[in-house]
C-alpha positions in Angstrom: 29.3 11.6 0.2 27.3 11.5 3.4 23.6 12.1 3.4 21.7 14.3 5.8 17.9 14.0 6.1 16.0 16.5 8.3 12.4 16.4 9.3 11.2 20.0 9.9 8.5 20.7 12.5 5.2 19.1 11.7 2.9 21.7 10.4 -0.9 21.5 10.2 -2.8 23.8 7.9 -3.8 25.8 10.9 -0.3 26.1 12.4 2.3 24.2 14.3 1.3 20.8 15.5 2.2 20.2 19.2 3.3 16.6 19.6 2.5 14.9 22.9 2.8 11.7 24.8 1.9 8.2 23.8 -1.6 6.7 24.5 -1.5 3.8 26.9 -2.2 0.3 25.4 -5.0 -1.7 27.0 -4.3 -5.1 28.7 -4.9 -7.9 26.3 -6.8 -10.5 28.3 -9.8 -10.5 26.0 -8.2 -11.1 22.6 -10.0 -14.3 21.9 -13.5 -12.7 21.9 -15.2 -12.9 18.5 -16.3 -9.3 18.1 -15.1 -8.3 14.7 -17.9 -8.9 12.3 -18.8 -11.9 10.2 -17.9 -15.6 11.0 -14.3 -15.9 12.1 -11.8 -18.7 12.4 -9.6 -16.9 14.9 -9.2 -13.8 17.0 -6.8 -12.5 14.4 -9.7 -12.2 11.8 -9.5 -8.8 10.1 -7.0 -6.4 8.7 -3.6 -5.8 10.2 -0.5 -3.6 9.6 3.1 -4.3 10.5 4.4 -1.4 12.7 7.9 -2.7 13.4 10.4 -5.5 12.7 13.8 -6.3 14.3 16.3 -9.1 14.8 15.7 -11.1 18.0 17.7 -9.5 20.8 17.9 -6.1 19.2 16.3 -3.2 21.2 15.6 -0.9 18.2 12.3 -1.4 16.4 13.0 -0.7 12.8 10.7 -0.6 9.8 10.9 -2.0 6.2 11.2 -0.1 2.9 7.5 -0.9 2.3 4.2 -1.1 4.1 3.1 -4.7 5.0 -0.5 -5.7 5.6 -2.3 -9.0 6.3 -5.9 -10.0 6.2 -6.8 -13.1 8.2 -10.1 -14.5 7.1 -11.9 -17.8 7.3 -9.1 -20.4 7.0 -7.2 -18.4 4.4 -5.0 -15.2 4.6 -3.7 -12.6 2.3 -0.3 -11.1 2.8 0.2 -7.8 0.9 3.2 -5.5 0.6 2.4 -2.0 -0.7 4.7 0.7 -2.1 3.1 4.2 -2.5 4.7 5.4 -5.7 2.4 8.3 -6.6 0.7 11.3 -5.2 -2.8 10.0 -4.9 -4.6 7.1 -3.3 -4.7 4.8 -6.4 -1.1 5.1 -7.5 0.2 2.1 -5.6 2.4 -0.8 -6.5 1.8 -4.1 -4.6 2.8 -7.7 -4.4 1.3 -10.4 -2.3 0.4 -14.0 -1.7 -2.6 -16.0 -0.6 -2.6 -19.2 1.4 -4.3 -21.1 4.2 -3.6 -20.5 7.8 -4.6 -22.0 11.1 -4.8 -20.3 14.5 -3.6 -23.1 16.8 -3.4 -21.3 20.2 -2.5 -18.0 21.7 1.1 -18.9 21.1 1.2 -20.5 17.7 -0.2 -19.7 14.3 0.4 -21.8 11.1 0.7 -19.8 7.9 1.2 -21.7 4.6 2.6 -24.7 6.5 5.0 -22.6 8.7 4.6 -22.4 12.5 5.0 -18.8 13.8 5.1 -17.9 17.5 2.7 -15.1 18.6 2.5 -13.0 21.7 -0.7 -11.1 22.3 -0.3 -7.6 23.6 -3.9 -6.3 23.3 -7.1 -7.0 21.3 -5.7 -4.9 18.5 -2.0 -5.7 18.8 0.2 -8.8 18.7 3.9 -9.7 18.2 5.0 -12.4 15.8 8.3 -14.3 15.9 9.7 -16.3 13.0 13.0 -17.7 11.6 14.4 -16.5 8.3 16.5 -19.1 6.5 19.2 -18.3 3.8 22.5 -19.6 2.6 24.2 -17.6 5.3 22.2 -19.4 8.0 19.2 -18.8 10.2 18.1 -15.5 11.7 15.3 -15.0 14.3 13.0 -12.0 13.8 10.3 -10.3 15.8 7.5 -8.2 14.4 4.8 -5.9 15.8 1.3 -5.9 14.3 -1.7 -3.6 14.9 -5.3 -4.0 13.8 -5.9 -1.5 11.0 -8.8 -0.2 8.9 -8.8 -0.6 5.1 -6.1 1.6 3.5 -7.6 3.9 1.0 -5.2 2.8 -1.8 -6.5 -0.8 -1.4 -10.1 0.4 -1.4 -9.4 2.1 -4.7 -8.2 -1.2 -6.1 -11.3 -2.8 -4.9 -13.4 -0.1 -6.5 -11.7 -0.6 -9.8 -12.3 -4.3 -9.7 -16.0 -3.8 -8.8 -16.5 -1.2 -11.5 -15.0 -3.5 -14.1 -18.1 -5.6 -13.8 -20.4 -2.7 -14.3 -18.6 -0.4 -16.7 -20.0 0.0 -20.2 -16.7 1.3 -21.7 -14.9 -0.5 -24.5 -12.0 -1.5 -22.3 -14.2 -2.8 -19.4 -13.1 -6.3 -18.2 -9.8 -8.2 -18.2 -7.1 -8.3 -20.9 -4.0 -10.4 -21.4 -0.9 -9.2 -23.2 0.0 -11.2 -26.3 3.4 -9.8 -26.9 5.5 -6.9 -28.1 5.4 -5.9 -31.8 8.7 -5.5 -33.5 8.8 -1.9 -35.0 10.6 -3.0 -38.2 9.3 -6.4 -39.1 6.0 -6.3 -37.3 6.7 -9.7 -35.7 4.9 -10.4 -32.4 7.4 -11.4 -29.7 5.6 -13.4 -27.0 6.1 -12.1 -23.4 8.4 -13.9 -20.9 5.8 -13.4 -18.2 2.0 -13.3 -18.4 0.6 -9.9 -17.7 -3.0 -8.8 -17.2 -5.0 -5.6 -16.9 -8.4 -5.1 -15.5 -10.1 -1.9 -16.7 -13.0 -0.6 -14.7 -14.8 2.8 -14.6 -11.8 5.1 -14.4 -9.5 2.6 -12.6 -7.3 -0.1 -13.8 -5.5 -3.0 -12.1 -2.3 -4.5 -13.7 -0.8 -7.7 -12.3 1.4 -10.7 -13.0 0.2 -13.9 -11.3 2.4 -16.9 -10.4 0.4 -19.9 -9.2 2.1 -22.4 -6.9 -0.9 -24.5 -5.9 -4.7 -24.5 -5.5 -4.5 -22.6 -2.1 -1.3 -20.7 -2.8 -1.4 -17.8 -5.2 1.5 -15.3 -5.6 1.0 -12.1 -7.5 2.4 -8.6 -8.0 1.0 -5.5 -9.6 -0.1 -1.9 -9.6 -3.3 0.1 -9.6 -4.0 3.4 -11.2 -6.5 5.7 -13.0 -7.1 5.8 -16.7 -9.2 7.8 -19.2 -10.2 6.8 -22.7 -10.2 9.5 -25.4 -12.0 8.0 -28.3 -10.6 5.0 -30.1 -7.1 6.4 -30.6 -5.8 7.6 -27.2 -5.8 6.2 -23.7 -4.2 7.9 -20.6 -2.9 5.6 -17.9 -1.8 7.3 -14.6 -1.1 10.5 -16.4 0.6 9.0 -19.4 -0.6 9.2 -23.0 -0.7 5.9 -25.0 -1.8 5.5 -28.6 -4.3 2.7 -29.3 -5.1 0.9 -32.5 -8.0 -1.5 -32.5 -7.4 -4.8 -34.4 -10.8 -6.2 -33.5 -13.5 -5.8 -30.8 -11.4 -8.1 -28.6 -7.9 -7.0 -29.5 -5.9 -3.8 -29.6 -2.4 -2.5 -29.8 -1.1 0.1 -27.4 2.0 2.1 -28.2 4.0 4.1 -25.7 7.5 5.6 -25.3 9.8 3.5 -23.0 12.7 5.9 -22.8 14.6 4.5 -25.8 11.9 4.4 -28.4 8.3 3.5 -29.1 7.1 0.1 -27.8 3.9 -1.5 -29.1 2.0 -4.1 -27.0 -0.8 -6.3 -28.2 -3.7 -7.0 -25.8 -6.5 -9.5 -26.1 -9.7 -9.7 -24.1 -9.8 -12.7 -21.7 -13.1 -14.5 -21.7 -14.3 -17.5 -19.7 -11.0 -17.8 -17.9 -10.6 -18.9 -14.3 -7.8 -16.4 -13.7 -10.4 -13.7 -12.9 -11.9 -15.9 -10.2 -8.4 -16.6 -8.8 -7.6 -12.9 -8.5 -11.0 -12.2 -6.8 -10.3 -15.0 -4.4 -6.9 -13.5 -3.5 -8.1 -9.9 -3.1 -11.8 -10.1 -2.0 -11.2 -11.1 1.6 -9.5 -7.8 2.2 -12.4 -5.8 0.9 -15.2 -7.3 2.9 -15.4 -4.3 5.2 -15.8 -1.8 2.3 -18.0 -4.0 0.0 -20.3 -1.7 -1.9 -18.4 1.5 -0.9 -16.6 3.8 -3.3 -13.5 5.7 -2.2 -15.6 8.9 -2.3 -18.1 7.2 0.0 -15.4 6.4 2.5 -14.1 9.9 2.5 -17.6 11.5 2.8 -18.3 9.4 5.9 -15.3 10.8 7.7 -15.1 14.6 7.7 -11.5 15.9 7.6 -10.8 19.1 9.6 -8.1 21.6 9.1 -8.4 23.0 12.6 -9.1 21.4 16.0 -8.9 22.1 19.7 -6.1 19.6 20.1 -4.0 18.7 17.0 -2.8 15.1 16.3 0.1 13.9 18.3 2.8 11.4 17.4 3.4 8.8 20.2 6.3 10.0 22.3 6.3 13.5 20.9 8.6 15.4 18.5 11.8 13.6 19.7 10.3 10.2 19.0 9.1 11.4 15.6 12.6 12.7 14.7 14.2 9.4 15.9 11.7 7.4 13.8 12.4 9.5 10.7 16.2 9.4 11.0 16.2 5.7 11.6 13.8 4.7 8.8 14.1 7.1 5.9 16.6 6.2 3.2 18.1 8.7 0.7 17.5 7.1 -2.7 20.9 6.0 -4.1 20.2 7.4 -7.5 19.4 10.8 -6.0 22.7 10.8 -4.1 24.6 10.0 -7.3 22.8 12.7 -9.2 23.1 15.1 -6.3 19.3 15.6 -6.1 18.1 17.3 -2.9 15.4 19.6 -1.6 12.2 19.7 0.4 9.3 17.3 0.0 6.0 18.6 1.3 3.6 15.7 2.1 0.1 16.1 3.4 -1.8 13.3 5.0 -4.8 12.7 7.2 -4.6 11.4 10.8 -8.1 9.9 11.1 -10.3 9.8 14.2 -8.8 6.4 15.1 -5.2 7.7 14.8 -4.4 6.0 11.5 -2.2 7.7 8.9 -4.1 7.8 5.6 -4.5 9.6 2.3 -0.9 10.7 1.6 -0.4 13.4 -1.1 2.8 15.0 -2.2 2.1 18.8 -2.3 5.5 19.8 -3.6 8.8 18.0 -4.4 12.0 18.4 -6.4 12.0 14.8 -7.5 9.5 11.9 -7.8 12.0 9.5 -6.2 12.3 11.7 -3.1 8.5 11.9 -3.1 8.1 8.1 -3.1 10.5 7.7 -0.2 8.9 10.5 1.9 5.4 8.9 1.4 6.6 5.4 2.2 8.1 6.5 5.5 5.0 8.5 6.5 2.6 5.6 5.6 4.7 3.2 7.6 4.3 5.2 10.8 2.4 3.7 13.8 -0.9 5.2 15.0 -1.0 8.8 16.2 -3.1 10.2 19.0 -6.0 11.7 16.9 -7.0 15.4 17.0 -9.9 16.4 19.3 -12.7 18.8 18.7 -15.3 19.6 21.4 -13.8 16.7 23.3 -14.3 14.1 20.5 -11.7 12.5 18.3 -11.8 13.8 14.7 -9.8 13.4 11.4 -7.4 16.2 10.7 -5.1 17.0 7.8 -1.4 17.4 8.5 1.5 18.7 6.3 5.0 17.4 6.9 8.0 19.2 5.2 10.8 16.7 4.9 14.2 18.0 3.8 16.6 15.8 1.8 20.1 17.4 1.9 23.6 16.2 1.0 26.2 16.9 3.7 28.5 19.7 2.9 26.0 21.6 0.8 23.9 24.5 2.0 20.6 23.3 3.5 
């Protein structure tokens, strides 16, 4: 069955958004100036977002099914892929790696021992060329990267990690899973993979690390919110888990996994270098928001619902439609189950043109929600709204229709 995905007209809370032409990009002759904050090892220092990827020789600039960020710091870099799976700024899944890098020239950068070709377009934009190797052979790829401010979802992860040091709650700190309790025999089955949680003040960070060397750390995980209701109940990301304390440093958590009740045993981690490794991986990305909470970040940037000139997608409505039709993917499970309908997603185009703070307002299915948010967050910069001649942040709502061909839309 063929799928049809329609993006309806972009609608701001104040009315229809008129989409205009693309902002011109500055010439990139000054890329090597060191003007981006603390000590730097290269002009790439800072936070970047991948805006497109294609096979070498292709004309179409396609996107990936996730948002990819990089942070280039002092001799080391963090590469992080983020999936937005929820309806708020802390419901994100992520995976990443951390390794050394060297900026060799305007044309070459070495990441983790691999040489990549770079082509500078502007101070805040560069292209990266690399060769992918597989059993089928080698394929050359090209990518476009733009300098980007800290995504609010990552800032929330940072906030959770920072709060874990300060929180007085019983869960505060880091925990390691010991295994799964058999419901009939009570036997503790050790886990196949190590899994950790870091509980802070209202936030938690769950991750599974895999270490490949002193300077190369690979990890994957998720972030979310939690509340503790006494000693018997904890809610994680809207769930409801039963807790039984075995000691001050160990507890059992029971939850329904779709087939039955599963019980995990968690033990507090003390004096372990893993915490320092995780900090070493993530901290470089949070330098620009050190000491700021997510609320602080939002308070510093007022979001308007009306403006003299609304936000504009580069190239106008036709370019936006082309981007959506080329990059959004109808979830296979929803096709099989014949799930369709309209997903209403709000987001903020900030005063720098970045797409931030996605929120699903209404949706027929969480899987369609996740896909709609993913595509919106993978968009390139917009031309920001203007009020009294100055750029401002403005909230936008996008209705995205998922429809199966042959059925009434």
